[in-house]
N, C-alpha and C positions, 0 to 999 in steps of 0.2 A: 354276485360271483368270484369275480376276479377279485373282491377286497376277502373274500373268506380263505382261496387260496393265497393271500401273501400275510396272511397273519398265521396266529403259532394257532396249534391244536385247543387251546386253553380258553382262547377267542374265538368264540362262532357268529358271525355278525346275519347267517341263517337262524338263528336259533330267535332272534328281538323279530320276528313274524307273529306269535303270541301278540303282537300286539295291534293286529290288522281286525279282529275278532271281537278284541275288546274296545279299542276305538269303533267299530260300527255299534257296539253295543250301546254305545252310550249316545246317537246319532241315529240309527238306523230303525227300522223295527222288525223286530221277529224274525220276518221271512230272508232278510238282504244279514242278517246277522249269521244266521244259518248258513245261509248260502259263501259268506267271506270264511266263516269257520270251518267251512268243508275244502274252500279252494285255499284254504290256507296248509291242512294238510296235504292236500294234492300236491303245491308249491311246493313244500320242505322235502316230500318224499324226492321229488326230480331235484331238485336242488342237491340234495342229498346224496343220492343215491352215482350222479355226476362226478362225486368226486375219491377220490384214490382212495380205497378201506384202510389206510391211517389216518383223516381229515373226515371222515365219517362220524358225526355224533353218537346215529347209533338210535335206538327204543327210548333211551331216555330222556332225549329228546322230546321226540314223538309222544313219546305218553305225556307229557309237562304240557306240548300243545294240544295234542287229543282234549283232556282236564280241563284247560285254561278256555278251551272252543265252549266246553261242554257250561263254564260256568256264566261265559259271556254271553249263550244263548239262555240262558238258567237269570241270568238280571237282565236279559231285553226282554225275555215273558214279564217280569216281575216290573217291570218299568213302565209296561204298556197294560199293565191288569190297574197299574197304581192311579194312573189316565191326567191324574192332581199336578203333574212332575212339568207338564210345559205351562200350564194355569202359574203354577207358581211360579217357576222361572221368567215369566211375561210379568209376572205383578214385580217382582224384584230387580229383574236385569231393564226390563225394557219400564221405565217410566214416562206416565206421560209429562207434554212440554207444556207450562203455564200458556192460558192463553193470552193472548197483546190483551193489555189495558186499554192504550190508546197509541193511534201511531202521530209519534214529536212532529214528524216532518224531518224533512232532510236537512237544517238549516241550526234547531235547538238539539244538538245533542247534549252538551251540561243542562241547558237548563239558566243560565246565568244571559244577561244583556250584555252588553254590549257598550263599553261608553260611550257616550255621545259629543 
């Protein structure tokens, strides 16, 4: 809130709260995303009404946040219904480690013998 008071009327840090439900949609379930969307709306209303009238963002950012929260919940529903996303991510991002061929022991690191 202090950052918003020190910046001009054109740049509002509280407007970036739209990222909260968007990130939740990417990593949480539908219920958690809905909770974060509602908490974001409540936090925005609390912070925006704490400012003097000339610094308030008003209904435009509130509508944007509500629309973004609804899109985040919809994206979370689609992601959860698809279900294969986690499996696809695991296949492409988490590759299996190769099985060890044999244990060469601590002395043979290069495979060459030292001259006698």
